[in-house]
C-alpha positions as CSV (number, residue, x, y, z in Angstrom):
1,M,-129.5,34.9,-224.1
2,N,-126.2,36.7,-223.7
3,D,-124.5,39.7,-225.4
4,K,-122.1,37.7,-227.6
5,N,-122.9,37.7,-231.3
6,L,-123.0,34.1,-232.6
7,L,-123.7,35.0,-236.2
8,V,-122.7,38.2,-238.0
9,V,-123.7,38.8,-241.6
10,K,-122.0,41.8,-243.4
11,N,-123.1,43.2,-246.7
12,L,-124.4,39.9,-248.0
13,K,-125.3,39.8,-251.7
14,E,-126.8,36.9,-253.7
15,Y,-127.3,37.6,-257.4
16,F,-128.5,35.0,-260.0
17,D,-128.1,35.2,-263.7
18,V,-131.4,34.9,-265.5
19,P,-131.4,34.2,-269.3
20,S,-133.0,37.0,-271.3
21,G,-132.4,36.1,-274.9
22,F,-129.6,34.8,-277.1
23,L,-126.3,34.9,-275.0
24,R,-127.8,37.5,-272.8
25,S,-128.8,37.5,-269.1
26,L,-130.1,39.8,-266.4
27,K,-129.0,40.0,-262.8
28,L,-131.7,39.0,-260.3
29,K,-130.7,40.6,-257.0
30,A,-132.3,38.2,-254.6
31,V,-130.3,39.5,-251.6
32,D,-128.8,42.9,-251.9
33,D,-126.4,44.3,-249.3
34,V,-128.0,42.7,-246.2
35,S,-126.3,43.1,-242.8
36,F,-127.4,41.9,-239.3
37,E,-126.2,39.9,-236.3
38,I,-127.8,37.3,-234.1
39,K,-126.8,37.0,-230.4
40,E,-126.2,33.7,-228.7
41,G,-129.5,32.2,-227.5
42,E,-131.9,34.6,-229.3
43,T,-134.4,34.2,-232.1
44,L,-134.3,36.7,-235.0
45,G,-137.5,36.6,-237.0
46,L,-137.1,37.5,-240.7
47,V,-140.3,38.5,-242.4
48,G,-141.5,39.9,-245.7
49,E,-143.8,38.9,-248.6
50,S,-143.1,36.0,-251.0
51,G,-140.1,36.6,-253.2
52,C,-138.5,39.2,-251.0
53,G,-135.3,37.1,-250.5
54,K,-135.9,35.6,-247.0
55,T,-135.2,32.0,-247.9
56,T,-132.3,33.0,-250.1
57,V,-130.7,34.7,-247.0
58,G,-131.0,31.5,-245.0
59,R,-129.6,29.3,-247.7
60,T,-126.8,31.6,-248.5
61,I,-125.7,31.8,-244.8
62,L,-125.5,27.9,-244.8
63,Q,-123.6,28.2,-248.1
64,L,-126.2,26.1,-250.0
65,Y,-125.8,29.1,-252.5
66,K,-122.3,30.5,-252.9
67,P,-122.5,34.2,-251.8
68,T,-122.0,36.7,-254.6
69,A,-120.4,39.1,-252.1
70,G,-120.2,39.8,-248.4
71,E,-119.0,38.1,-245.2
72,I,-120.5,35.6,-242.8
73,W,-118.9,35.2,-239.4
74,F,-119.9,32.4,-237.0
75,D,-118.7,32.3,-233.4
76,G,-115.8,34.7,-234.2
77,Q,-114.7,32.7,-237.3
78,K,-115.1,33.9,-240.9
79,I,-116.9,31.2,-243.0
80,E,-114.6,30.9,-246.0
81,G,-113.1,27.9,-247.7
82,K,-114.2,24.2,-247.8
83,K,-112.8,23.3,-244.3
84,A,-114.5,26.3,-242.6
85,I,-117.8,25.5,-244.3
86,T,-117.7,21.8,-243.3
87,E,-117.0,22.8,-239.7
88,F,-119.8,25.4,-239.8
89,R,-122.3,22.9,-241.0
90,K,-121.7,20.7,-238.0
91,Q,-122.7,23.6,-235.8
92,A,-125.5,25.1,-238.0
93,S,-128.4,23.3,-239.7
94,M,-131.7,24.0,-241.3
95,V,-135.4,23.0,-241.0
96,F,-137.0,23.3,-244.4
97,Q,-140.5,24.6,-245.2
98,D,-142.1,21.6,-246.8
99,P,-142.0,18.4,-244.7
100,Y,-143.3,16.4,-247.7
101,S,-140.5,17.2,-250.2
102,S,-137.6,17.6,-247.8
103,L,-137.6,14.0,-246.7
104,D,-136.5,11.1,-249.0
105,P,-139.5,8.7,-249.3
106,R,-137.1,5.7,-249.8
107,M,-135.4,6.2,-246.5
108,T,-136.7,5.0,-243.1
109,V,-137.1,7.5,-240.2
110,S,-134.0,6.1,-238.6
111,D,-131.9,6.7,-241.8
112,L,-133.3,10.2,-242.3
113,I,-132.4,11.3,-238.8
114,G,-129.1,9.5,-238.9
115,E,-128.0,10.9,-242.2
116,P,-126.0,13.8,-240.8
117,L,-124.3,11.4,-238.3
118,D,-123.2,9.3,-241.3
119,V,-122.1,12.2,-243.4
120,H,-119.9,13.6,-240.6
121,R,-118.9,10.2,-239.3
122,S,-119.7,11.2,-235.7
123,C,-120.7,7.8,-234.3
124,K,-118.0,5.1,-233.6
125,S,-120.5,2.2,-233.7
126,N,-124.0,1.2,-234.9
127,A,-125.1,0.9,-231.2
128,E,-124.0,4.5,-230.6
129,R,-125.8,5.7,-233.8
130,E,-129.0,3.9,-232.8
131,E,-128.9,5.3,-229.3
132,R,-128.4,8.9,-230.7
133,I,-131.3,8.4,-233.1
134,R,-133.6,7.2,-230.3
135,E,-132.5,10.2,-228.2
136,L,-133.3,12.7,-231.0
137,M,-136.7,11.1,-231.6
138,G,-137.5,11.5,-227.9
139,L,-136.6,15.1,-228.0
140,V,-139.2,15.9,-230.7
141,G,-141.9,13.7,-229.3
142,L,-141.6,10.7,-231.6
143,S,-141.7,7.1,-230.4
144,S,-138.7,4.9,-231.0
145,E,-141.2,2.4,-232.6
146,H,-141.5,4.8,-235.5
147,A,-137.8,4.4,-236.5
148,S,-138.3,1.6,-239.1
149,R,-141.2,3.3,-240.8
150,Y,-141.2,5.6,-243.9
151,A,-142.0,9.3,-244.1
152,H,-145.2,8.8,-246.2
153,E,-146.7,6.9,-243.2
154,F,-146.8,10.1,-241.1
155,S,-148.9,13.3,-241.0
156,G,-147.4,16.7,-241.9
157,G,-146.7,17.6,-238.3
158,Q,-145.0,14.3,-237.6
159,R,-142.9,14.7,-240.7
160,Q,-141.8,18.1,-239.6
161,R,-140.8,16.6,-236.3
162,I,-138.6,14.2,-238.2
163,G,-137.0,17.1,-240.0
164,I,-136.4,18.9,-236.7
165,A,-134.8,15.8,-235.2
166,R,-132.5,15.5,-238.3
167,S,-131.5,19.2,-237.9
168,L,-130.5,18.5,-234.2
169,A,-128.4,15.4,-235.1
170,M,-125.0,17.1,-234.8
171,D,-126.0,19.0,-231.7
172,P,-125.8,22.4,-233.5
173,K,-125.7,25.9,-231.8
174,F,-127.7,27.6,-234.6
175,I,-130.7,26.5,-236.7
176,I,-132.3,28.3,-239.7
177,C,-136.0,27.7,-239.6
178,D,-137.3,28.3,-243.1
179,E,-141.1,28.8,-242.8
180,P,-141.2,25.6,-240.7
181,V,-145.0,25.8,-239.9
182,S,-146.5,27.4,-243.0
183,A,-147.3,24.0,-244.6
184,L,-149.0,22.7,-241.5
185,D,-152.6,22.9,-240.2
186,V,-153.2,25.8,-237.8
187,S,-153.9,23.3,-234.9
188,I,-150.5,21.7,-235.4
189,Q,-148.6,25.0,-235.9
190,A,-148.9,25.9,-232.2
191,Q,-147.5,22.5,-231.1
192,V,-144.5,22.8,-233.4
193,I,-143.8,26.5,-232.3
194,N,-144.0,25.5,-228.7
195,M,-141.6,22.6,-229.4
196,F,-139.1,25.0,-231.0
197,E,-139.3,27.2,-227.8
198,D,-138.8,24.1,-225.5
199,L,-135.8,22.9,-227.5
200,Q,-134.3,26.4,-227.4
201,A,-134.6,26.5,-223.6
202,K,-133.3,23.0,-223.2
203,L,-130.4,23.0,-225.6
204,G,-129.5,26.7,-225.7
205,L,-130.2,27.0,-229.4
206,T,-130.1,30.2,-231.5
207,Y,-132.6,30.6,-234.3
208,L,-133.0,32.6,-237.6
209,F,-136.8,32.1,-237.9
210,I,-138.0,32.9,-241.5
211,A,-141.8,33.4,-241.9
212,H,-144.5,35.5,-243.5
213,D,-146.9,35.1,-240.6
214,L,-146.3,38.1,-238.3
215,L,-148.3,36.7,-235.4
216,V,-146.1,33.5,-235.4
217,V,-142.9,35.6,-235.7
218,K,-144.0,37.9,-232.9
219,H,-144.7,34.9,-230.6
220,I,-141.3,33.3,-231.0
221,S,-138.8,36.1,-231.9
222,T,-136.6,38.3,-229.7
223,R,-136.1,40.7,-232.6
224,I,-137.7,41.0,-236.0
225,A,-136.1,42.0,-239.3
226,V,-138.3,43.1,-242.3
227,M,-137.2,42.6,-245.9
228,Y,-138.5,44.0,-249.1
229,L,-137.2,43.1,-252.6
230,G,-133.8,41.8,-251.3
231,K,-133.2,44.8,-248.9
232,L,-133.4,44.9,-245.1
233,I,-135.6,47.9,-244.4
234,E,-136.3,47.7,-240.6
235,I,-135.0,45.7,-237.7
236,G,-135.8,46.0,-234.0
237,P,-137.0,44.3,-230.8
238,S,-140.1,42.2,-231.4
239,N,-142.6,44.1,-229.2
240,E,-141.4,47.5,-230.2
241,L,-141.5,46.8,-233.9
242,Y,-144.9,45.2,-233.6
243,H,-146.5,48.0,-231.6
244,H,-144.4,51.0,-233.0
245,P,-143.4,50.2,-236.6
246,I,-141.6,53.1,-238.4
247,H,-141.0,52.1,-242.1
248,P,-144.2,52.6,-244.2
249,Y,-143.9,49.1,-245.5
250,T,-143.8,47.6,-242.0
251,I,-146.8,49.7,-241.0
252,S,-148.8,48.4,-244.0
253,L,-147.7,44.8,-243.3
254,L,-148.9,45.0,-239.7
255,S,-152.2,46.7,-240.6
256,A,-153.0,43.4,-242.5
257,V,-152.5,41.2,-239.4
258,P,-155.9,39.7,-238.3
259,V,-157.1,40.8,-234.9
260,P,-159.4,38.3,-232.9
261,D,-161.5,41.1,-231.3
262,P,-164.2,42.2,-233.8
263,K,-164.5,45.7,-232.3
264,I,-160.7,46.4,-232.5
265,A,-160.7,44.8,-236.0
266,R,-163.4,47.3,-237.2
267,A,-161.6,50.2,-235.6
268,N,-158.3,49.3,-237.2
269,Q,-157.7,50.8,-240.6
270,R,-156.0,48.5,-243.1
271,I,-153.4,50.3,-245.3
272,H,-153.7,49.3,-249.0
273,L,-150.5,49.9,-250.9
274,E,-150.7,51.4,-254.4
275,G,-149.4,49.5,-257.4
276,D,-147.7,46.1,-257.8
277,V,-144.4,44.8,-256.4
278,P,-141.7,45.7,-259.0
279,S,-140.0,42.8,-260.8
280,P,-136.7,41.9,-259.1
281,L,-135.2,41.8,-262.6
282,H,-136.1,45.5,-263.2
283,M,-135.7,47.1,-259.9
284,P,-136.5,50.8,-259.4
285,S,-133.6,53.2,-258.7
286,G,-132.9,54.2,-255.2
287,C,-135.3,52.8,-252.6
288,P,-137.1,49.7,-254.0
289,F,-140.2,50.5,-252.0
290,R,-140.6,54.1,-253.5
291,T,-143.0,53.0,-256.3
292,R,-145.6,52.1,-253.7
293,C,-144.7,54.4,-250.9
294,P,-147.0,57.3,-249.8
295,R,-144.0,59.3,-248.5
296,A,-141.8,58.9,-251.7
297,T,-140.0,62.0,-253.0
298,A,-137.3,62.7,-255.6
299,Q,-134.6,61.8,-253.1
300,C,-136.0,58.3,-252.8
301,A,-135.3,57.7,-256.5
302,E,-131.7,59.0,-256.3
303,S,-130.3,56.8,-253.5
304,M,-131.1,53.8,-251.3
305,P,-131.5,55.0,-247.7
306,E,-129.0,53.7,-245.2
307,L,-130.2,51.4,-242.3
308,K,-129.9,53.8,-239.4
309,E,-130.6,53.4,-235.7
310,V,-133.5,55.6,-234.6
311,H,-134.1,54.1,-231.1
312,P,-131.8,51.8,-229.1
313,G,-131.7,48.5,-231.1
314,H,-134.3,49.8,-233.6
315,S,-132.9,50.6,-237.1
316,V,-134.8,51.8,-240.2
317,A,-133.9,52.4,-243.9
318,C,-135.9,55.5,-244.9
319,H,-135.0,59.0,-246.0
320,H,-138.0,60.5,-244.2
321,I,-137.5,59.3,-240.6
C-alpha cells in the first residue's frame, strides 16, 4: 500500500423517487452526502445493517446508478461523461453478492469470464481470448476443463470464483466486493476471503469490501467505514475501530459480534438499542441515529454532525465526542 489516493468520493448522493399516491412521490435518500478516499493497494471495509446504503454506494461509484450529486475521482481523473465512465470500467469492476443470480445460466464458464473481454474488444484473436480465460481460471483455482460447463453445474463457492475471475478479466486496479461471501457456507467463506487476499498481494489490487459481518471485515480490511441510514458515521483504521469504537452505533454493532471464548462472551455486555430503524422515506431531522441513541440531545435533532477527525485517521460524526 502507498499514500496515493486511488479513489476519492466527495459528497456522494443517491436519491430515488418512490411513488406515494397519484402523481406524487417521496425521495428515498439511499446515500446522503458520503465522502471517503481509498489509497492504492488498501482495502476499505464498508459495514452497516441491511438497508443502510452500502450496496448503493458501490453501484453508484461504478455508475450502475447515475449519482444524484457529488463527485467520483479515480486515479486523479474525475469520472464524468460517457468516455470517462467506459475507461473507468476497464480499471474498476465488481463482484456481486449472489453467485446464483449474477451468472447467466445459458452461458458457459468460458463465455461468462470472457464477456468483459468481448465488450471491450481487448483480444485480437480467439486464441488470445482462450489463453486469457485459462489464465483467469487458474488465478481463482478453477480447472481449464470447467470452461465448457454451465454455472448450474457448480457449487456456490465455485460460482463465486467464476464471478471473481470475470471481475479480473480486464486486469483492473480496483474491485468493489459487494458482500461476496454472505451467500456462501461458513467453511467456504474462509477460502474465498483468503483468495481475495492472495489476489491483492499478487496483482496489487485495491478493494472496497462491503459486508455486514464485522469479523470478516476486520480480517480483510485496512480501514473500516460504518454507515447508518445513508450517512457515513465513523471511519478509521481496522484495529483501532474494532477495539476502540467511538460512535454509539458502532459500539452497539461491535457488542453483537460473537466471541468464541465462553468466559469472555459472558463478561461482554451486549448493547440493545431502543426503538426501530426509522424509514428512509421519513428520516428524522438532524442525526438519523438520534431516535435510538442513548446520548441524544436537542442539538442532535437540529443538525447532522460533521464527520470530524478525533484521532489520526479516525473520524466520527457525533455532537457528543
